[in-house]
C-alpha positions as CSV (number, residue, x, y, z in Angstrom):
1,M,50.1,0.4,-6.8
2,T,48.6,3.8,-6.1
3,W,46.8,5.1,-3.1
4,G,46.0,8.4,-1.4
5,L,43.1,10.8,-1.9
6,W,44.7,14.3,-1.5
7,Q,48.4,13.4,-1.9
8,P,48.6,10.3,-4.1
9,V,51.5,8.0,-3.7
10,I,52.9,5.5,-6.2
11,L,54.5,2.4,-4.7
12,L,57.0,0.3,-6.7
13,P,58.6,-3.1,-5.7
14,G,62.0,-3.1,-4.1
15,D,63.6,-4.5,-7.2
16,A,62.2,-1.8,-9.5
17,G,65.6,-0.1,-9.6
18,G,66.8,-3.0,-11.7
19,W,64.0,-2.7,-14.2
20,P,64.7,-1.7,-17.8
21,P,63.9,2.0,-18.4
22,G,61.0,1.0,-20.7
23,R,59.3,-1.0,-18.0
24,R,59.6,1.8,-15.4
25,R,58.2,4.2,-18.0
26,V,55.0,2.2,-18.8
27,V,54.4,1.3,-15.1
28,L,54.6,5.0,-14.1
29,L,52.4,6.0,-17.1
30,H,49.8,3.5,-15.9
31,E,49.9,4.6,-12.3
32,L,49.9,8.3,-13.2
33,A,46.8,7.7,-15.2
34,H,45.1,6.4,-12.1
35,V,46.2,9.6,-10.3
36,R,44.8,11.7,-13.0
37,R,41.5,9.8,-13.0
38,H,41.1,10.0,-9.2
39,D,40.7,6.2,-9.1
40,C,41.7,6.0,-5.5
41,L,38.6,8.1,-4.5
42,T,36.3,6.0,-6.8
43,Q,37.8,2.8,-5.4
44,V,36.9,3.9,-1.8
45,L,33.4,4.9,-2.9
46,A,32.9,1.5,-4.6
47,Q,34.0,-0.4,-1.4
48,A,31.7,1.7,0.7
49,A,28.8,0.9,-1.6
50,C,29.6,-2.8,-1.3
51,A,29.7,-2.5,2.5
52,L,26.3,-0.7,2.6
53,H,24.7,-3.0,0.1
54,W,26.5,-6.2,1.0
55,F,23.3,-8.2,0.5
56,N,22.8,-7.2,-3.1
57,P,24.9,-9.3,-5.6
58,L,24.4,-6.7,-8.3
59,V,26.4,-4.1,-6.4
60,W,29.3,-6.6,-6.1
61,L,29.1,-7.4,-9.8
62,A,29.1,-3.6,-10.6
63,A,32.1,-3.0,-8.4
64,R,34.0,-5.8,-10.1
65,R,33.2,-4.6,-13.5
66,F,34.2,-1.1,-12.5
67,A,37.6,-2.3,-11.4
68,I,38.2,-4.1,-14.7
69,E,37.2,-1.1,-16.8
70,R,39.3,1.2,-14.7
71,E,42.5,-0.8,-15.4
72,R,41.7,-1.1,-19.1
73,A,41.2,2.7,-19.3
74,C,44.6,3.2,-17.9
75,D,46.1,0.6,-20.3
76,D,44.5,2.5,-23.2
77,Q,46.1,5.8,-22.0
78,V,49.6,4.1,-21.9
79,L,49.1,2.9,-25.5
80,E,47.8,6.2,-26.6
81,V,51.1,7.9,-25.9
82,G,52.8,5.6,-28.5
83,T,53.8,2.5,-26.5
84,R,53.8,-0.6,-28.6
85,A,51.1,-3.0,-27.5
86,S,53.4,-6.1,-27.6
87,D,56.1,-4.3,-25.5
88,Y,53.5,-3.1,-23.0
89,A,51.9,-6.6,-22.7
90,E,55.4,-8.1,-22.1
91,H,56.3,-5.6,-19.4
92,L,52.9,-6.1,-17.7
93,L,53.4,-9.9,-17.8
94,E,56.9,-9.6,-16.2
95,V,55.5,-7.3,-13.4
96,A,52.7,-9.7,-12.6
97,R,55.1,-12.7,-12.6
98,S,57.5,-10.9,-10.2
99,L,54.6,-10.1,-7.8
100,H,53.0,-13.6,-7.9
101,Q,54.4,-14.6,-4.5
102,R,53.7,-11.3,-2.7
103,Q,50.2,-10.1,-3.5
104,N,48.7,-8.8,-0.3
105,W,47.4,-5.4,-1.2
106,A,44.9,-3.3,0.7
107,L,41.3,-3.1,-0.7
108,A,41.5,0.7,-1.0
109,S,44.6,0.6,-3.2
110,V,44.6,0.7,-7.0
111,A,47.0,-2.1,-8.2
112,M,48.4,-2.5,-11.7
113,A,48.7,-6.3,-11.9
114,R,45.7,-8.0,-10.2
115,R,45.7,-11.7,-11.4
116,S,41.8,-11.9,-11.4
117,Q,41.6,-9.5,-14.4
118,F,45.0,-10.1,-16.0
119,E,44.1,-12.3,-18.9
120,G,41.3,-10.1,-20.2
121,R,43.6,-7.1,-20.1
122,L,46.3,-8.7,-22.1
123,V,43.8,-9.7,-24.8
124,A,42.5,-6.1,-24.9
125,I,46.0,-4.6,-25.1
126,L,46.9,-6.8,-28.0
127,D,43.6,-6.2,-29.9
128,P,43.6,-2.7,-31.6
129,K,39.8,-2.8,-31.9
130,A,39.4,-3.1,-28.2
131,R,40.9,0.4,-27.4
132,R,38.3,2.9,-26.2
133,V,40.1,6.3,-25.6
134,L,37.6,9.1,-25.8
135,S,38.3,12.7,-26.5
136,R,37.3,15.3,-24.0
137,W,34.3,16.4,-26.0
138,A,33.2,12.8,-26.6
139,A,33.4,12.2,-22.9
140,V,31.3,15.3,-22.2
141,L,28.7,14.2,-24.8
142,A,28.6,10.7,-23.4
143,A,28.1,12.0,-19.8
144,G,25.3,14.3,-21.0
145,A,23.5,11.5,-22.8
146,L,23.8,9.3,-19.8
147,A,22.4,12.0,-17.5
148,G,19.5,12.5,-19.9
149,V,18.5,8.9,-19.5
150,V,19.3,8.4,-15.8
151,V,17.8,11.5,-14.3
152,P,14.3,11.0,-15.8
153,L,14.4,7.3,-14.7
154,A,15.4,8.3,-11.2
155,A,12.5,10.8,-11.0
156,M,10.0,8.1,-12.0
157,R,7.7,6.8,-9.2
158,P,5.4,3.8,-9.3
159,Q,1.8,4.8,-9.4
160,A,-1.0,2.9,-7.7
161,P,-3.7,1.5,-10.0
162,A,-6.6,3.8,-10.6
163,V,-9.4,3.3,-8.1
164,E,-12.9,3.7,-9.4
165,T,-14.8,6.3,-7.3
166,G,-18.2,7.7,-6.9
167,A,-19.9,10.4,-4.8
168,L,-22.6,10.6,-2.1
169,A,-24.6,13.6,-1.1
170,G,-27.9,14.6,0.6
171,T,-29.7,16.8,3.1
172,I,-30.5,16.1,6.8
173,Y,-34.0,17.2,8.1
174,D,-35.8,17.2,11.4
175,S,-39.3,15.8,11.8
176,T,-40.8,19.2,10.7
177,Y,-38.6,19.0,7.6
178,G,-36.5,21.9,8.7
179,V,-32.8,21.4,7.8
180,V,-30.3,20.4,10.5
181,P,-27.0,22.2,10.3
182,D,-23.7,20.9,11.9
183,A,-24.9,17.3,11.9
184,Q,-22.1,14.8,11.7
185,V,-22.4,12.4,8.7
186,S,-20.0,9.5,8.4
187,V,-19.5,6.6,6.0
188,T,-17.5,3.5,7.1
189,D,-16.1,0.7,4.9
190,P,-17.1,-2.4,6.9
191,S,-14.2,-4.4,5.5
192,S,-11.3,-2.0,6.2
193,R,-13.0,0.0,9.0
194,V,-11.9,3.2,7.2
195,E,-14.2,6.0,8.2
196,R,-14.8,9.4,6.5
197,T,-16.7,12.1,8.3
198,T,-18.2,15.5,7.4
199,L,-20.6,18.1,8.8
200,T,-23.7,19.4,7.2
201,G,-23.7,23.0,6.2
202,A,-26.1,25.9,7.0
203,A,-28.6,24.4,4.5
204,G,-28.3,20.9,6.1
205,D,-26.5,19.5,3.1
206,Y,-23.5,17.2,3.0
207,S,-21.3,15.7,0.3
208,F,-18.6,13.0,0.0
209,A,-16.6,13.2,-3.2
210,A,-14.2,10.5,-4.6
211,L,-15.5,7.6,-2.5
212,P,-14.1,4.3,-3.7
213,A,-16.9,2.3,-5.2
214,G,-18.4,-0.2,-2.8
215,R,-20.8,-0.5,0.1
216,Y,-20.7,1.5,3.3
217,D,-22.3,1.9,6.7
218,W,-23.9,5.4,6.8
219,E,-24.6,7.2,10.1
220,V,-25.9,10.7,11.1
221,R,-25.6,12.2,14.6
222,A,-26.8,15.5,15.8
223,R,-27.2,17.0,19.3
224,G,-30.8,16.5,20.5
225,F,-31.6,13.8,18.0
226,Q,-31.5,10.1,17.8
227,A,-28.7,8.5,15.7
228,H,-29.8,7.6,12.2
229,V,-28.0,4.5,10.7
230,R,-28.2,2.9,7.3
231,R,-26.3,-0.3,6.4
232,N,-25.1,-1.5,3.0
233,V,-25.3,1.8,1.2
234,A,-24.0,1.4,-2.3
235,V,-21.7,3.9,-4.0
236,E,-21.3,3.2,-7.7
237,A,-18.3,4.2,-9.8
238,G,-18.8,7.3,-11.8
239,R,-22.2,8.1,-10.3
240,R,-23.4,10.6,-7.7
241,G,-25.8,9.0,-5.2
242,R,-28.2,10.9,-3.0
243,L,-29.2,9.9,0.5
244,D,-31.4,12.1,2.8
245,A,-32.4,11.5,6.4
246,V,-35.2,12.7,8.7
247,L,-34.0,12.7,12.3
248,R,-36.2,12.0,15.3
249,V,-35.8,14.0,18.5
250,G,-33.8,12.3,21.1
251,T,-35.2,10.3,24.1
252,L,-35.9,12.0,27.4
253,S,-35.1,10.3,30.7
254,E,-36.0,11.1,34.3
255,S,-34.9,9.4,37.5
256,I,-36.2,9.6,41.1
257,E,-35.3,7.8,44.3
258,V,-37.8,6.6,46.9
259,T,-36.4,5.7,50.3
260,G,-38.2,3.8,53.1
261,H,-37.3,2.3,56.5
262,G,-37.2,-1.5,56.5
263,L,-38.7,-3.6,59.2
264,P,-36.3,-5.5,61.6
265,G,-35.0,-8.6,60.0
266,A,-35.9,-7.5,56.4
267,T,-33.0,-7.6,54.0
268,P,-33.1,-4.7,51.5
269,E,-32.2,-5.4,47.9
270,A,-30.6,-2.0,47.1
271,A,-29.7,-1.0,43.6
272,P,-28.1,2.2,42.3
273,P,-30.4,4.5,40.2
274,R,-30.1,4.4,36.5
275,R,-29.6,7.9,35.0
276,I,-29.7,8.7,31.3
277,R,-28.8,12.1,30.0
278,V,-30.9,14.2,27.8
279,G,-28.7,15.2,24.9
280,G,-28.9,17.5,22.0
281,N,-29.2,21.1,21.0
282,V,-33.0,20.8,20.8
283,Q,-34.7,22.8,23.5
284,A,-35.3,20.0,25.9
285,S,-38.4,19.4,28.0
286,R,-38.3,20.2,31.8
287,L,-40.2,18.6,34.6
288,V,-42.3,21.3,36.4
289,R,-44.7,19.3,38.6
290,M,-43.8,16.0,40.3
291,M,-45.5,13.8,42.9
292,R,-43.1,11.6,44.7
293,P,-44.1,7.9,44.9
294,Q,-44.9,6.4,48.3
295,Y,-43.2,3.2,49.4
296,P,-45.9,0.5,49.5
297,E,-46.3,-0.9,53.0
298,G,-46.6,-4.5,51.7
299,A,-43.3,-4.2,49.7
300,R,-41.6,-2.5,52.7
301,A,-42.8,-5.3,55.0
302,R,-41.4,-8.0,52.7
303,G,-38.1,-6.1,52.3
304,V,-38.5,-5.6,48.6
305,A,-36.5,-2.9,46.9
306,G,-35.2,-2.2,43.4
307,E,-35.8,-0.1,40.3
308,V,-39.0,0.3,38.3
309,L,-38.4,1.4,34.7
310,L,-41.3,3.1,33.0
311,R,-41.8,4.1,29.4
312,A,-44.1,7.0,28.2
313,V,-44.6,9.5,25.5
314,L,-44.3,13.2,26.5
315,R,-47.1,14.9,24.7
316,T,-47.0,18.4,23.2
317,D,-49.1,19.7,26.2
318,G,-46.6,18.5,28.8
319,S,-48.6,15.5,30.0
320,L,-47.5,11.8,29.8
321,G,-49.3,9.3,27.5
322,E,-48.9,5.6,26.7
323,L,-47.4,5.1,30.2
324,G,-46.3,1.5,30.7
325,V,-43.9,-0.6,32.8
326,L,-40.8,-1.9,31.1
327,S,-39.4,-3.7,34.2
328,A,-40.0,-3.9,37.9
329,P,-38.9,-6.1,40.8
330,D,-42.4,-6.2,42.3
331,A,-46.0,-5.5,41.3
332,E,-46.7,-3.2,44.2
333,L,-43.6,-1.1,43.5
334,A,-44.7,-0.9,39.8
335,Q,-48.2,0.3,40.8
336,A,-46.9,2.9,43.2
337,A,-44.6,4.3,40.5
338,L,-47.4,4.4,37.9
339,E,-49.8,6.2,40.2
340,A,-47.3,8.9,41.0
341,V,-45.9,9.5,37.5
342,R,-49.3,9.8,35.8
343,S,-49.7,13.2,37.5
344,W,-46.3,14.6,36.4
345,R,-46.3,17.6,34.1
346,Y,-43.5,19.0,31.8
347,L,-42.7,21.9,29.7
348,P,-42.7,20.2,26.3
349,T,-39.8,19.7,24.1
350,L,-39.5,22.3,21.4
351,L,-38.2,21.7,17.9
352,S,-37.8,24.9,15.8
353,G,-39.9,26.6,18.4
354,K,-42.8,24.2,18.2
355,P,-43.7,21.5,20.7
356,V,-43.1,17.9,19.6
357,E,-43.8,14.5,21.2
358,V,-40.8,12.7,22.6
359,E,-40.4,9.2,24.0
360,T,-39.2,9.1,27.6
361,T,-38.0,6.6,30.1
362,I,-38.5,7.2,33.9
363,T,-36.6,5.3,36.5
364,V,-38.1,5.1,40.0
365,S,-35.6,3.6,42.5
366,F,-37.0,2.2,45.8
367,H,-34.5,1.8,48.6
368,L,-34.8,0.5,52.1
369,K,-32.8,1.8,55.1
370,P,-32.0,-0.6,57.9
């Protein structure tokens, strides 16, 4: 056998001194062919590949085939120097017979007479047509041809099936049909929840390119405006759809607290005030005159407290119209809140420098102190 990567060693049996000179010659020729081919190195690499890919049967089959071809290549080199095939087969058979009782070789070694591949080698040695000794140039050409096939195959990558796509574009306006820049426009696939978002440009326009064909939830948000939502918006393959929106100014909200002193024995029903922010980059309205509601004596005597929620429309002149009660814990509290709020005055909301009507909610919280 032969082993060693940098300083190869050939190991012969203890009785090799009694071999005929012809046998020693063919054995050494065979093992020196392994040294010249660096088969110990390739053997180690093959075993490492089997260890890393132990679960893949193709790797084990490839390693076994590699070992068979390695031995046959060395046999062909022994025959190429003029050794008679019948003599070489006889010597190989005698070596294998003498080692039959003591085969215990390391996996990293390269052995001449492994029984698992012995019969096929003898048939190949005795068959002149089975010899495959290549010249140097033939080996170079074969390696080049192999590289020309393997390298392009290794560079290939599977491609995902083509997805049919479309486009969606449009313009975002306010209620005066002025464009709204920097509005956030988003489309969401309801099935996968994948969302794509963009901002409108200086001209209020937006665009989504290469959207997979399907149906989407479409939403526009801008500071100072109410959110604008459309469901089930269709995007067709190969077509550019258009979807515009007119945004309404956001809702205004005010909150005020009214505190009274409860009578002895009355149990107040306190509740925290509800506050809603006025959002947006629209020039928001501002309360400039406010009359505070008075706590009704009847409600105070009964220990009634809570929040009165009013709805109104802030007109362009700063007054409140369409004033109504959304919810109230008591009729007296609701009436007190209405009487006070009717006299409130605002600086109106401005959109593009012009006053606009805005919906508003007003929360009046009535609290009792013990």
